[in-house]
N, C-alpha and C positions, 0 to 999 in steps of 0.2 A: 480525654476519652472521645470527644467528638471527632478529633483528627484521626483517630484509629478507625472509626466507622466510615469516615470519608475515603480513606485509603482502601478499605475493604469494598466499598461501593464501586470505586474506580476499577479495582481488580476484577470484580464481578462483571462490570460493564464491558471491560476489555475482553475477558474470556468469552462472554456471550457473543460479542461482536466478531471475534476471531473465528469461532466455531461456525457461526452463521455465514459469514463471508466465505470461509473455506468450503463449506458444503455447497452453497448455492453457486459459486463460481466454478467449482469442480464439475457440478451437474450441468451447468451451461456449457463448459468446455467439452464435456462428454457428448452432450447433445449435438453441439456444433461439429464435433468429430464424426458422429454418425451421419450427419447430413452431408458433409463436404469431403470426407476422406474415405478411401476404400481399405487401406491396409491397417491392420491392428496397431502397428507401431506409431503411425501418424495419429490414430484415434487416441492412443494413450498419451501421446505428446500433447495433443490438444487438451485433454483433461488435466495434465500436469501444468500446462501453461495457465489454465483457468485457476487451478489451485494456487499457483504462484501469484497471480494477480489478486486473488482474494486475500492471501496472507499479507501481501504487500500493502494493500489498501487498509487492512485492519491494523497493521503496524504503524501506518501513518496516523490513523485516527487515534490509536491508543497513545502514541507519543504526544498528540495534541491534548488528549484528555489529561495526561499526567503533567506535561510541562507547559501547557498553554500554547498559544499560537507563537511561532517563531518571529523573532524580530526581523524586520525587513532591512536588508542591506541597502546602503545608499549607492546609487549608480556612480561610477567614476566620472569625474568631470574631465572633458577633453582639455588637454593643455594647449597653450598657444605656441609651444616651442616648435621649431621646424623639425621635420622628420630627418633622421640621420641619413647621410648619403653613403652608398656603398661603392 
């Protein structure tokens, strides 16, 4: 039963995080659009970009909440073999 409450708490946290980041970044994009752009199309594009940034950052944070931190990949070791000649 405790596992079920833990999943519900994770979903609640992710939903809250997604809504807050979507709203705040959309408002920041709209405000930036009002300051820097003249045409309505570019202002809407600025707000849409802000919304996308907010949803993307919320998605990243929620995937960390559910799956934990991703494992780090080892960097490839350079080989001592000579480069192929063409």
